[in-house]
N, C-alpha and C positions, 0 to 999 in steps of 0.2 A: 615449779608452779609460778605463774606470773601474777603479780598483784598490781592493781591500778592505784596509783598514788593520787590523793586528793589534790586538785590544783590549788595553787596559792590564790588567796582571795585578791581580786583586783581592787585597786584603790576605790574609795567611795567619795567622789567629789561632792561638795556642798550643793551644787546646782549644775544644770546642763552646760552653762557657759564655762564653768571651771573644768568640766569634763572635756570640752572642746580644746581648751588650752593644753590639756594633758595628753592629747592624742598625738604622739610623736611621729607617726607615719603619715599623717595627713599632708596633702599637697595643696590644700586650700589655705591661703595665708591668714584669713580671719573671717569672722562673721560679718555679714552686712548689717547695717544699722537696724533695718526693719526686722531682721532675724533675731538680733539680740533683744530688741524691744518685745518681740512676741514671746521669747523665752522668759523674759522678766515678768511679763503679764501672766504667763502660765504659772510661774513660781508663786505669784501673789494669790492665786485662786485654787491651785490644784489640791490643797489639803482640805478645802471646803466643799468641793463638788466632785461627785463620782464621774459625771459625764461632762466633757469639755469639748467645745468646737473651736478650732483655730483656723483662720482664713488668711490666705495669701493668694495673690494673682498667679496664674500659670507662669512658670518660668522664673519665679522669684525666690526659689530655694526652699520650698516647704518640705521637700524630702529630707534635707539636712536637719531641719528643725524636728521633724518627726523621729528621725533616727537618734538624735541626741537625747530626746525625751525617753525613747525606748531603752537605750543603753544605760542612761542615768538611773532610771527606775530599776532596771535589772541589778545594777551594782549596789544602789543605795538600799533598796528594800528586798533584795533577793527574790524578785518577782519573775514569773514566767510571762514573757511579753511576746505577743504575736503582732506582726506588722503586715497588714493586708493590702494587696494590690488587685486591681480588676482582672489583669491578664497575666499569663505566664511570662510574656515578653517583658512586662513591667517588673515582675518579680526578679528576673535576671538582671534587668537594668539597675534596679535599686541595690541588689546585692553587689554588683560590680562597682557602683559608685561608693558604697559603704566601705569596701575593702581597699579600693585603689585610690579614691580621692580623699576619703575622710579618715581612713585608718581605723575603722570599726570592724571588728571580727564578728560575723554573724553567719547563720546558716539559711540557705534557701531551700524550700520544699515545693516541688511540683509533681504532678502525676499521681498515680495510685499510692496510697499509704503503704501498701505491702512492699513497695520498692524504695521507701525512704531509707537513707543510710542509717543503720542502727546507731552508730557513734554520734551522728548529728542529732538523731531523735533523742538519745539519752542526754546529750548536752542541753537540749531545750527543756526536757523534763526535770533536769537537775538545776535549772536556772543558770546554766553556764554560758548560754548564748541566746540571743534574740532570734526568733524564727520569722522569716519573711516568706509569705505564701499568698495564695489567691483567696478571694472571697469564697469561692466554691469549696476550698479545702476546709473552711471552718463552718460555713452555712450549708450543711448537708445532714443527712439522717444519721450518720455514724462517723463523726469527725475524729481524727487523731488528736487535734488540738481542742479537746473537750473541756479543759479546765484552766484556761489562761487567767492570769491575774490582771493583765492589762491587754486591751485590744486597741491598736492604732489603725485607723482606716484612712489610707491614702486615697485621694479622689473620692471622698465620702459620698459625693453626689451620685457616684456610679453604683453605690451599694444597694439601692432600693430593689432592683430587679433580682439580685442574687439572694437577698433576704426574703423578699415577699413571696417568691415562688414556692418556698417550703411552708408558708403560713397562709396560703390561699387555696381555695377549692374551686375547681372549674367544673361546671355542670351544664348539661343541656336541659333547659327549663321549658321543654316543649309541651305537648298535650298532656304529658304526665303531671304537670304542675297547674294546668289550666283545663280541667276536664270539660270536654265538649266545646272548648273555645279554639281559636286559631293558635298555631304554633308561635311561641315566643322565641326571640333570638337567644343565642348562647349568652350565658351570664358568667361572670367571674366574681366570686364573693370573697372578701377578706374573711379571716377566721371568725372575727367578732360578728360580722354581718351574717355569716352562715349559722352561727349559734343562735342569733336572734330569730332567723327564719325558721329554724327547727323548733325553737321554743314557742313560736307563735302557732306552730302546727303540731304541738306535742301530743295531741289526742288523735293524730292521724298516723297510720302505719305507712312506712315508706319501703320502696324497693331500693336495693343497692346494686349498682352496676360497676364491676371492677375490671380494669385492664391490667396489663403487665406492670405499669408504673406503680400500682398499689402494693406490689410485693417487693419492691427494691429494698426498703428498710428491713425486710425480713430475710434478706440474703439472696433473693432471686435477682438475676440480671434483667435489665430492661430489654425491651424488644430491640432497641438500637444497639446495645452492647452484644446481644445475640448475633445480630447481623454482622458486626465487625468481627466477632469470634469466628463465624462461618467464613467470612471473607479471608481472614488470616489463615485459617486452616486450608482453604483452597489454594491460596498463594504459596504457603510453605510446603505443601505436598507436591507442588510443581516447581519449587525452587529449594531443593534440599541443601542443608548446611547454613541457612540464614536465620535459624531459629533465634539465636541470641540477639540478633539485630532488631528483632521485631517482638521482643518480650513486653515492651510497654505500649500497649495498644491504645492508650488514651492520648498519646503524643500525636499532634497534628501532622508532624513530618512522617511518622510511621504510617498513619492512615493514608496520607497522600501518596506514598510510594506503593502501597497495596492497591489503591484505587487506580493509579496510572497503569499498573500491570493488568488489572482487570479490564480496564477500558480498551487496552490494546488487543485483548483477546476477541473483542466483538461479540461476546456471548452473553453478556450480563447487562442489566438495566443501569442507567446512570445513577450516580450517588444522589440519594434523596428521593428516588422514584418510589411511588406507592407500592410497587410490586417487589421491592427489594427483599422483604422478609420471606415471602413465599418462594421466590426464585432461589435465593441463596440457601435456605434450609434444604430444599430439594436437591440443589446442585451439590451441596456439601454431603448430604446423607440421602442418597436416592432410595435406600431401603427403609420402609416405615419403621421396622424394629430398631434401626440405628437412630432414627429421630427420637423414638421412645427412650432409648438408652441415654441419649444426650440430656433430655429433660429429667429423666429419673435421677441422674447424678446431681443435677442442680437442685432438685427438690430435696435430696438426701441431706443437704447442708443447710436447708432453710428452716427457720422457726418463726412462728407468728409473733410479729412485733406489736407494739402498743395499738397501732391502728386496727389490726385484726382482732386483738383481744377485746377491744371496746365494742365490737359487733355484738358479742354475747350480752354485754351490759345493755346496749340499746334495744336488743331484742326482748330482754326481760322487761323493759319499760314500755314495750309495745310500739317502739319507734321504727324498728326494722322487722319486716315480715318475710322478706325473701332476698337472696343474694344471687345475682346473675354474673357470671364471670367467663372471660375468654381464657383464663389461666388453667394450667394443668396441675398446679402445685398443691391443691387440697388444703391450703392454709386457712381458708374460711371455715371449712368443716372442722379442722383441728381446733381452731379458736372457739368455735361454738361448743364443742365437746368439753373443752377446758372450763367453760362457763356453766357446766352442768345442764346444758340443753341438748336436745336431740336433733342432729341435722338430717333432713330428708333429702338425700343426695340424688340428683337426677343427672344422668349422662346419656350418651348416645345409646348405650345398651339397656338403659332403664327409663327411656323417655315416657313410658306409660305412667310413671309416677307423677308426671307434670299435672295431671288432672286431679290428683289426690289433695284435698285441702289439708293444710298444716294444722295440727291441733295445738292446744296450749302446751308450751314447753318445747315446741318444735320450730325449726327454721328451715324453709325451703332453700336449697342451694343447688343451682343449675350450672353445670359445666358445659357451656355452649360448644366448645371445641373438643370435648371429650375428656375423660379421666385417664391419665397416663397408665393407671393400674389395670384398666380393663378394656378401654375403648380404642378404636382406630382414631388416632389424633388427627385434628384438622389443622394442617399447616400449609399445604401447597395451594396454588391457585385453584386447581380443579377441586380439591377437597373443600375449600372455602366456598366455592361457587355451588357445591352440592350440599351446602349446610342443611342439616336435618330440618325438613319442612315443619314437622310438628313442634320442635323446639322454637323455631323461628316464629311461628304463629302464636305460641304461648308468650314469647317475649313481647311481641307487638301488643297483645292483650294487656300484659302487665304495664307496659309503658303508657298505654292509653288510659288505663283506669287507676293507676297508682302513682303518686308523686315519687320521682326517681332521683337518687343522688348518684352522679357519675364520678368516678375517681380513677385516675391513672390510665385512662383509655384515650388513645390517639385517633382511633377510627381508621387505622392503616389497612385492615383486612377488607378485601373485596368480596365479602360474602353477601349473598342475597339478603341475609338478615340485617 
């Protein structure tokens, strides 16, 4: 039986400057004067402030300053440190500089968390190495780096979009929010502005319109990831033996190779085309039952996350009266049941229920593209164009008469609705 020996504790220098002098493998002869000044300023204030901003012009060596602080804190205080970069390219660049120029051993993490090197992941969790990764690896709904002691943001001005997209709500504030008036333009609300808007209308019942993006944190893939899943399946079944080379589907290089092959076939829409979803699901799974099986497997592993569970709470307060969704996952119904409410489920096979008013303790939940358990699902171009007219008309009435919150919906489908 093999046993893992605990590594010897690395020296704990008094400050980052001392650490720099102790880095025997570095090829940089010394700190520049402005780098040393910045590190001394940091030492003067770091114990007094939780959040500190350090500023240097581009190209003046701020990466070295950030890495020295990261490694010093890891050694001195045994902290889990995450060093964030905007892109994967910059992650690789920082990691290369750290090891080859500065003599700092750290680990870089890019791509899906399931493909992280277990040894490197354990090193970070045990405070044995600094982790360098992207903003997106931390600021998402289910990050591996969920409990860092210290976060260092390189190019912090680039962080706003990565952080804000998970704390903003995008909604169409058309006739639904201005009854009888002209359509208003799309609006993007920060979380606090959204809370104030709902608070001002707390005596008004709302409709909730959910797209595939609303289910990502519950374990369902986004529409975009489904598309790439189907593209890869088509590619690999036509190029046997390349499976191991295309396991990491989030890599831009992998996607580019798949897309080039697809483009050469002359059979598929260009990348980003609005028809991609419907074309590729039908090309990958021409038989409707195969499409049903694909989604059934995805649903089997999904569980309502906090966003879904709060639907029941809002319904009990009278803020949500109906949920309309293009999803097949039944997460809204499951969440409502968990809240001791009764979902009135409406699908293609039960569209007659749409006219039934929901009673106290009930929430109307409409699956516009079908319920994978019972209905013929709406995926392909023709199926979406043939969207059930009765459900379409009911949705139009709801949007016209009820303030509507839209979440996780891109509008990709070309349905008449």
